[in-house]
PAKEVO-179873 format. One record per residue (C-alpha): residue number from 1; x, y, z. Coordinates in steps of 0.25 Angstrom, whole numbers, plus 5000, padded with zeros to 4 digits. Layout:
BEGIN
<atom NUM <X Y Z>>
...
This chain:
BEGIN
<atom 1 <5320 4951 4500>>
<atom 2 <5329 4962 4506>>
<atom 3 <5317 4964 4516>>
<atom 4 <5318 4950 4520>>
<atom 5 <5333 4950 4522>>
<atom 6 <5331 4962 4532>>
<atom 7 <5319 4957 4539>>
<atom 8 <5327 4944 4542>>
<atom 9 <5338 4952 4548>>
<atom 10 <5349 4948 4538>>
<atom 11 <5350 4960 4529>>
<atom 12 <5351 4956 4515>>
<atom 13 <5356 4941 4517>>
<atom 14 <5342 4935 4517>>
<atom 15 <5338 4943 4504>>
<atom 16 <5351 4938 4498>>
<atom 17 <5348 4923 4501>>
<atom 18 <5334 4924 4496>>
<atom 19 <5339 4931 4483>>
<atom 20 <5350 4921 4481>>
<atom 21 <5341 4909 4482>>
<atom 22 <5331 4916 4472>>
<atom 23 <5342 4918 4462>>
<atom 24 <5346 4903 4464>>
<atom 25 <5332 4899 4461>>
<atom 26 <5332 4907 4448>>
<atom 27 <5344 4900 4444>>
<atom 28 <5337 4887 4446>>
<atom 29 <5326 4890 4437>>
<atom 30 <5331 4882 4425>>
<atom 31 <5334 4869 4433>>
<atom 32 <5326 4856 4432>>
<atom 33 <5312 4856 4437>>
<atom 34 <5304 4844 4441>>
<atom 35 <5289 4840 4438>>
<atom 36 <5285 4849 4449>>
<atom 37 <5287 4860 4439>>
<atom 38 <5276 4854 4430>>
<atom 39 <5268 4852 4443>>
<atom 40 <5267 4866 4446>>
<atom 41 <5265 4871 4432>>
<atom 42 <5253 4862 4431>>
<atom 43 <5248 4867 4444>>
<atom 44 <5249 4881 4438>>
<atom 45 <5241 4877 4426>>
<atom 46 <5230 4870 4434>>
<atom 47 <5228 4882 4443>>
<atom 48 <5228 4892 4432>>
<atom 49 <5220 4885 4422>>
<atom 50 <5210 4878 4429>>
<atom 51 <5199 4882 4439>>
<atom 52 <5201 4878 4454>>
<atom 53 <5191 4867 4453>>
<atom 54 <5201 4859 4444>>
<atom 55 <5214 4862 4451>>
<atom 56 <5214 4849 4459>>
<atom 57 <5207 4841 4448>>
<atom 58 <5216 4844 4436>>
<atom 59 <5225 4832 4432>>
<atom 60 <5230 4835 4418>>
<atom 61 <5244 4834 4423>>
<atom 62 <5249 4823 4433>>
<atom 63 <5254 4835 4442>>
<atom 64 <5240 4838 4448>>
<atom 65 <5238 4849 4458>>
<atom 66 <5241 4843 4472>>
<atom 67 <5244 4854 4481>>
<atom 68 <5234 4862 4490>>
<atom 69 <5226 4873 4485>>
<atom 70 <5235 4885 4489>>
<atom 71 <5246 4879 4480>>
<atom 72 <5236 4878 4469>>
<atom 73 <5233 4893 4471>>
<atom 74 <5248 4896 4472>>
<atom 75 <5249 4889 4458>>
<atom 76 <5237 4897 4453>>
<atom 77 <5243 4910 4457>>
<atom 78 <5256 4907 4450>>
<atom 79 <5249 4903 4438>>
<atom 80 <5244 4917 4436>>
<atom 81 <5259 4921 4435>>
<atom 82 <5263 4909 4427>>
<atom 83 <5254 4913 4415>>
<atom 84 <5262 4925 4412>>
<atom 85 <5274 4916 4410>>
<atom 86 <5268 4905 4402>>
<atom 87 <5253 4902 4401>>
<atom 88 <5256 4888 4395>>
<atom 89 <5261 4883 4409>>
<atom 90 <5247 4885 4414>>
<atom 91 <5240 4876 4404>>
<atom 92 <5236 4863 4411>>
<atom 93 <5237 4855 4399>>
<atom 94 <5252 4859 4397>>
<atom 95 <5258 4848 4405>>
<atom 96 <5273 4848 4408>>
<atom 97 <5273 4862 4401>>
<atom 98 <5286 4870 4403>>
<atom 99 <5292 4883 4397>>
<atom 100 <5303 4892 4401>>
<atom 101 <5292 4902 4406>>
<atom 102 <5285 4892 4414>>
<atom 103 <5299 4888 4420>>
<atom 104 <5302 4902 4424>>
<atom 105 <5288 4904 4430>>
<atom 106 <5288 4891 4439>>
<atom 107 <5302 4893 4444>>
<atom 108 <5300 4908 4447>>
<atom 109 <5287 4905 4454>>
<atom 110 <5295 4896 4464>>
<atom 111 <5305 4907 4466>>
<atom 112 <5295 4918 4468>>
<atom 113 <5287 4910 4478>>
<atom 114 <5299 4907 4486>>
<atom 115 <5298 4921 4491>>
<atom 116 <5289 4916 4502>>
<atom 117 <5300 4906 4506>>
<atom 118 <5310 4917 4507>>
<atom 119 <5301 4925 4516>>
<atom 120 <5298 4913 4524>>
<atom 121 <5313 4911 4526>>
<atom 122 <5314 4925 4530>>
<atom 123 <5303 4924 4541>>
<atom 124 <5310 4911 4546>>
<atom 125 <5323 4918 4548>>
<atom 126 <5316 4928 4556>>
<atom 127 <5312 4917 4566>>
<atom 128 <5326 4913 4569>>
<atom 129 <5328 4917 4584>>
<atom 130 <5340 4927 4585>>
<atom 131 <5338 4931 4600>>
<atom 132 <5350 4924 4605>>
<atom 133 <5359 4928 4594>>
<atom 134 <5365 4941 4589>>
<atom 135 <5362 4946 4575>>
<atom 136 <5373 4939 4568>>
<atom 137 <5370 4926 4574>>
<atom 138 <5355 4928 4571>>
<atom 139 <5357 4930 4556>>
<atom 140 <5366 4918 4554>>
<atom 141 <5354 4908 4556>>
<atom 142 <5344 4916 4548>>
<atom 143 <5354 4917 4536>>
<atom 144 <5357 4902 4537>>
<atom 145 <5341 4899 4538>>
<atom 146 <5339 4908 4526>>
<atom 147 <5349 4900 4518>>
<atom 148 <5344 4887 4522>>
<atom 149 <5330 4891 4518>>
<atom 150 <5331 4900 4506>>
<atom 151 <5342 4892 4500>>
<atom 152 <5336 4878 4504>>
<atom 153 <5342 4868 4494>>
<atom 154 <5329 4859 4494>>
<atom 155 <5320 4871 4490>>
<atom 156 <5329 4876 4479>>
<atom 157 <5329 4862 4472>>
<atom 158 <5315 4858 4475>>
<atom 159 <5308 4872 4471>>
<atom 160 <5318 4878 4461>>
<atom 161 <5323 4866 4454>>
<atom 162 <5313 4855 4456>>
<atom 163 <5302 4865 4457>>
<atom 164 <5292 4867 4468>>
<atom 165 <5287 4878 4477>>
<atom 166 <5292 4873 4490>>
<atom 167 <5299 4886 4494>>
<atom 168 <5285 4894 4493>>
<atom 169 <5279 4883 4502>>
<atom 170 <5291 4882 4511>>
<atom 171 <5290 4897 4513>>
<atom 172 <5276 4896 4518>>
<atom 173 <5280 4885 4528>>
<atom 174 <5292 4893 4533>>
<atom 175 <5284 4906 4534>>
<atom 176 <5274 4898 4543>>
<atom 177 <5285 4893 4551>>
<atom 178 <5290 4907 4553>>
<atom 179 <5277 4912 4557>>
<atom 180 <5276 4902 4568>>
<atom 181 <5290 4905 4573>>
<atom 182 <5285 4920 4573>>
<atom 183 <5272 4916 4582>>
<atom 184 <5263 4920 4570>>
<atom 185 <5256 4906 4571>>
<atom 186 <5243 4910 4564>>
<atom 187 <5252 4915 4552>>
<atom 188 <5260 4902 4552>>
<atom 189 <5248 4893 4553>>
<atom 190 <5242 4901 4541>>
<atom 191 <5254 4899 4533>>
<atom 192 <5255 4885 4535>>
<atom 193 <5241 4882 4532>>
<atom 194 <5243 4890 4519>>
<atom 195 <5255 4881 4516>>
<atom 196 <5247 4868 4518>>
<atom 197 <5238 4873 4507>>
<atom 198 <5250 4875 4498>>
<atom 199 <5256 4862 4500>>
<atom 200 <5251 4851 4509>>
<atom 201 <5264 4844 4511>>
<atom 202 <5265 4854 4523>>
<atom 203 <5255 4845 4530>>
<atom 204 <5268 4838 4534>>
<atom 205 <5271 4849 4544>>
<atom 206 <5257 4853 4548>>
<atom 207 <5257 4845 4561>>
<atom 208 <5269 4854 4566>>
<atom 209 <5261 4867 4563>>
<atom 210 <5248 4862 4569>>
<atom 211 <5255 4858 4583>>
<atom 212 <5264 4870 4583>>
<atom 213 <5252 4880 4581>>
<atom 214 <5244 4872 4591>>
<atom 215 <5254 4873 4601>>
<atom 216 <5261 4887 4599>>
<atom 217 <5249 4895 4595>>
<atom 218 <5236 4888 4601>>
<atom 219 <5242 4886 4614>>
<atom 220 <5245 4900 4619>>
<atom 221 <5254 4897 4631>>
<atom 222 <5265 4887 4634>>
<atom 223 <5271 4882 4647>>
<atom 224 <5286 4885 4651>>
<atom 225 <5290 4871 4647>>
<atom 226 <5285 4873 4633>>
<atom 227 <5272 4865 4634>>
<atom 228 <5259 4871 4631>>
<atom 229 <5248 4876 4641>>
<atom 230 <5236 4868 4637>>
<atom 231 <5226 4879 4643>>
<atom 232 <5232 4889 4633>>
<atom 233 <5226 4884 4620>>
<atom 234 <5219 4894 4611>>
<atom 235 <5208 4889 4603>>
<atom 236 <5207 4902 4596>>
<atom 237 <5221 4901 4591>>
<atom 238 <5218 4886 4587>>
<atom 239 <5205 4891 4579>>
<atom 240 <5214 4902 4572>>
<atom 241 <5224 4892 4567>>
<atom 242 <5212 4883 4563>>
<atom 243 <5206 4895 4556>>
<atom 244 <5219 4898 4548>>
<atom 245 <5220 4883 4543>>
<atom 246 <5205 4883 4540>>
<atom 247 <5205 4896 4532>>
<atom 248 <5218 4892 4524>>
<atom 249 <5212 4879 4521>>
<atom 250 <5199 4885 4517>>
<atom 251 <5206 4895 4507>>
<atom 252 <5214 4883 4501>>
<atom 253 <5203 4872 4500>>
<atom 254 <5191 4880 4500>>
<atom 255 <5189 4882 4485>>
<atom 256 <5191 4867 4483>>
<atom 257 <5181 4864 4495>>
<atom 258 <5171 4873 4487>>
<atom 259 <5174 4865 4474>>
<atom 260 <5172 4852 4482>>
<atom 261 <5186 4848 4478>>
<atom 262 <5194 4846 4491>>
<atom 263 <5194 4830 4489>>
<atom 264 <5201 4833 4476>>
<atom 265 <5211 4843 4482>>
<atom 266 <5215 4833 4493>>
<atom 267 <5216 4822 4483>>
<atom 268 <5227 4830 4476>>
<atom 269 <5234 4834 4489>>
<atom 270 <5234 4820 4495>>
<atom 271 <5234 4810 4484>>
<atom 272 <5233 4798 4493>>
<atom 273 <5233 4788 4481>>
<atom 274 <5248 4790 4481>>
<atom 275 <5248 4786 4495>>
<atom 276 <5251 4800 4502>>
<atom 277 <5256 4812 4494>>
<atom 278 <5269 4816 4499>>
<atom 279 <5263 4829 4505>>
<atom 280 <5254 4824 4516>>
<atom 281 <5253 4816 4528>>
<atom 282 <5245 4804 4530>>
<atom 283 <5237 4803 4544>>
<atom 284 <5247 4793 4549>>
<atom 285 <5258 4791 4559>>
<atom 286 <5266 4803 4555>>
<atom 287 <5254 4812 4557>>
<atom 288 <5253 4808 4571>>
<atom 289 <5269 4808 4572>>
<atom 290 <5269 4822 4567>>
<atom 291 <5259 4828 4576>>
<atom 292 <5265 4821 4589>>
<atom 293 <5279 4826 4585>>
<atom 294 <5274 4840 4584>>
<atom 295 <5267 4839 4597>>
<atom 296 <5279 4834 4604>>
<atom 297 <5290 4843 4598>>
<atom 298 <5284 4857 4596>>
<atom 299 <5289 4868 4605>>
<atom 300 <5290 4882 4599>>
<atom 301 <5292 4886 4584>>
<atom 302 <5305 4878 4582>>
<atom 303 <5298 4866 4588>>
<atom 304 <5287 4868 4578>>
<atom 305 <5298 4869 4567>>
<atom 306 <5304 4856 4571>>
<atom 307 <5290 4849 4571>>
<atom 308 <5287 4854 4557>>
<atom 309 <5301 4848 4552>>
<atom 310 <5298 4835 4559>>
<atom 311 <5284 4835 4553>>
<atom 312 <5290 4837 4539>>
<atom 313 <5301 4827 4540>>
<atom 314 <5292 4816 4547>>
<atom 315 <5283 4818 4535>>
<atom 316 <5294 4818 4525>>
<atom 317 <5300 4805 4531>>
<atom 318 <5288 4797 4534>>
<atom 319 <5277 4802 4524>>
<atom 320 <5272 4795 4512>>
<atom 321 <5275 4800 4498>>
<atom 322 <5284 4811 4503>>
<atom 323 <5290 4820 4493>>
<atom 324 <5305 4823 4494>>
<atom 325 <5304 4838 4494>>
<atom 326 <5296 4837 4507>>
<atom 327 <5309 4837 4514>>
<atom 328 <5309 4852 4512>>
<atom 329 <5298 4853 4522>>
<atom 330 <5307 4849 4533>>
<atom 331 <5320 4855 4528>>
<atom 332 <5315 4870 4527>>
<atom 333 <5310 4871 4541>>
<atom 334 <5322 4864 4546>>
<atom 335 <5330 4875 4541>>
<atom 336 <5324 4884 4552>>
<atom 337 <5328 4875 4563>>
<atom 338 <5342 4873 4557>>
<atom 339 <5347 4887 4561>>
<atom 340 <5342 4886 4576>>
<atom 341 <5349 4873 4582>>
<atom 342 <5361 4865 4577>>
<atom 343 <5354 4852 4579>>
<atom 344 <5343 4857 4569>>
<atom 345 <5353 4862 4560>>
<atom 346 <5359 4848 4559>>
<atom 347 <5346 4842 4556>>
<atom 348 <5343 4852 4546>>
<atom 349 <5356 4850 4538>>
<atom 350 <5353 4835 4538>>
<atom 351 <5339 4836 4534>>
<atom 352 <5341 4847 4523>>
<atom 353 <5354 4840 4517>>
<atom 354 <5347 4827 4516>>
<atom 355 <5333 4833 4512>>
<atom 356 <5339 4841 4501>>
<atom 357 <5348 4830 4496>>
<atom 358 <5335 4822 4495>>
<atom 359 <5330 4831 4485>>
<atom 360 <5341 4829 4475>>
<atom 361 <5334 4819 4467>>
<atom 362 <5323 4829 4463>>
<atom 363 <5334 4836 4454>>
<atom 364 <5339 4825 4446>>
<atom 365 <5343 4832 4433>>
<atom 366 <5358 4834 4430>>
<atom 367 <5358 4849 4429>>
<atom 368 <5352 4851 4443>>
<atom 369 <5362 4841 4450>>
<atom 370 <5373 4852 4452>>
<atom 371 <5363 4862 4456>>
<atom 372 <5357 4853 4467>>
<atom 373 <5370 4848 4472>>
<atom 374 <5376 4862 4473>>
<atom 375 <5364 4868 4479>>
<atom 376 <5363 4858 4490>>
<atom 377 <5378 4858 4493>>
<atom 378 <5377 4873 4495>>
<atom 379 <5364 4873 4504>>
<atom 380 <5370 4861 4512>>
<atom 381 <5384 4867 4514>>
<atom 382 <5378 4880 4518>>
<atom 383 <5368 4874 4528>>
<atom 384 <5378 4865 4535>>
<atom 385 <5389 4876 4535>>
<atom 386 <5379 4887 4540>>
<atom 387 <5372 4879 4551>>
<atom 388 <5386 4873 4556>>
<atom 389 <5391 4888 4557>>
<atom 390 <5378 4892 4564>>
<atom 391 <5379 4881 4574>>
<atom 392 <5394 4880 4575>>
<atom 393 <5395 4881 4590>>
<atom 394 <5387 4868 4591>>
<atom 395 <5389 4854 4588>>
<atom 396 <5391 4849 4574>>
<atom 397 <5378 4849 4565>>
<atom 398 <5381 4835 4560>>
<atom 399 <5387 4822 4567>>
<atom 400 <5396 4813 4559>>
<atom 401 <5384 4804 4555>>
<atom 402 <5376 4816 4549>>
<atom 403 <5388 4821 4542>>
<atom 404 <5391 4808 4536>>
<atom 405 <5377 4807 4531>>
<atom 406 <5376 4821 4525>>
<atom 407 <5389 4819 4518>>
<atom 408 <5384 4806 4512>>
<atom 409 <5375 4814 4503>>
<atom 410 <5387 4818 4495>>
<atom 411 <5391 4804 4490>>
<atom 412 <5376 4801 4489>>
<atom 413 <5374 4812 4479>>
<atom 414 <5387 4808 4471>>
<atom 415 <5382 4794 4470>>
<atom 416 <5368 4798 4466>>
<atom 417 <5371 4809 4455>>
<atom 418 <5385 4805 4450>>
<atom 419 <5388 4790 4453>>
<atom 420 <5374 4783 4451>>
<atom 421 <5371 4788 4438>>
<atom 422 <5383 4781 4432>>
<atom 423 <5380 4768 4438>>
<atom 424 <5373 4756 4432>>
<atom 425 <5362 4757 4443>>
<atom 426 <5356 4770 4437>>
<atom 427 <5347 4763 4428>>
<atom 428 <5344 4751 4437>>
<atom 429 <5342 4759 4450>>
<atom 430 <5339 4773 4446>>
<atom 431 <5333 4776 4460>>
<atom 432 <5346 4773 4468>>
<atom 433 <5350 4788 4469>>
<atom 434 <5336 4793 4474>>
<atom 435 <5335 4781 4483>>
<atom 436 <5349 4784 4490>>
<atom 437 <5345 4799 4490>>
<atom 438 <5332 4796 4497>>
<atom 439 <5337 4786 4507>>
<atom 440 <5350 4794 4511>>
<atom 441 <5342 4807 4513>>
<atom 442 <5331 4800 4520>>
<atom 443 <5341 4796 4531>>
<atom 444 <5345 4810 4533>>
<atom 445 <5331 4816 4533>>
<atom 446 <5327 4805 4543>>
<atom 447 <5339 4808 4552>>
<atom 448 <5336 4823 4552>>
<atom 449 <5321 4820 4555>>
<atom 450 <5326 4811 4567>>
<atom 451 <5336 4822 4572>>
<atom 452 <5325 4832 4572>>
<atom 453 <5315 4824 4579>>
<atom 454 <5325 4820 4590>>
<atom 455 <5329 4835 4591>>
<atom 456 <5314 4839 4593>>
<atom 457 <5312 4829 4604>>
<atom 458 <5326 4831 4611>>
<atom 459 <5328 4846 4610>>
<atom 460 <5323 4855 4621>>
<atom 461 <5311 4864 4619>>
<atom 462 <5314 4878 4614>>
<atom 463 <5319 4887 4625>>
<atom 464 <5324 4876 4634>>
<atom 465 <5337 4868 4636>>
<atom 466 <5339 4853 4638>>
<atom 467 <5342 4856 4652>>
<atom 468 <5328 4862 4655>>
């Protein structure tokens, strides 16, 4: 980690931030965990105990394997370490099995694989443009961005309390974004293709990647006004991108194609009997919207980043069977924009505050109540204060209406956690706290989406001013 700190240009501060959050994750090991803990234990057992031909057919547990093949191989690799902790956790018949050693292994596996996320954050910090500022000013945005990503409240509670591997997967996404910023297009495309075969929820943002790569890599020259030269299209580059996607897909799906099991794999990934699973787009209006949205708004890497976030937010807001944790797909990349412009910082703060608060119902046990409140308060206070300081010479980040709305989260939490449980409504209307939380946060997230969309349409292209 010391090497990462030096490479980032911040001496030891990056290492200290990474080490500090790692220690916090270790302190969260004994906390409550959700059914996802059993889901991933069962996947360890399936991939370790059964031949590949049975992975996507095994149904002893209700928590069947429904992630793409790369994640199955990821579980398979983890299982060969897990056997040294507790062999019984790898028995497919041991439903809802738990032990202290199983708990330690599962928790530490998330912490260890977060190393990729730490490296990705380091690479993203290197992409911050410091040409117009001195060293001191350049370091401040990098430090703020590192805190916003490494200490992200949503990732902490979803991965290290609730239990999932979003940090590892988000690391792949952020690293692919960093490579695109660094003009390493093929490497960025490769990383995203790999990510899709780890978790198919990232299909949400695939249109942004596709259009950006087509424009910035396959067209080899642009006009002075930022538009493309249609006679500069490179079919060779297009073929190279297609080859990358094909080879990654072949490596992932090839074994199941050979076993004639692709229909079964896809039936697990996209269970249409439930309507639409929360990780996939239907070929409906939003597919057309997203593609058009990207074509209209992509100019440069930051334009790509805005489009990626709009893809994620549009899918989150208007998709079918969307999981509440999918908000992190927009929150994390929005962190990268927040340190660049005051307008983006404002959108980020509204989105991240309401998005993070919407995750509160995931942690419903009493011991975790002070933890989630304290962690969110610390993260939110730091986010607001640091970004206000960064943009102190510009207009306030919030208007009176936005300030009033965000402050309203306080009374809402007091009512849901401390007032409602003692009312007569608790037994007759137990859904009221969740209903209020979802509706209130939906307003803020929709508002952030609208502000971002407007900024994409009205902001001048990179390198230009409105007068131009």
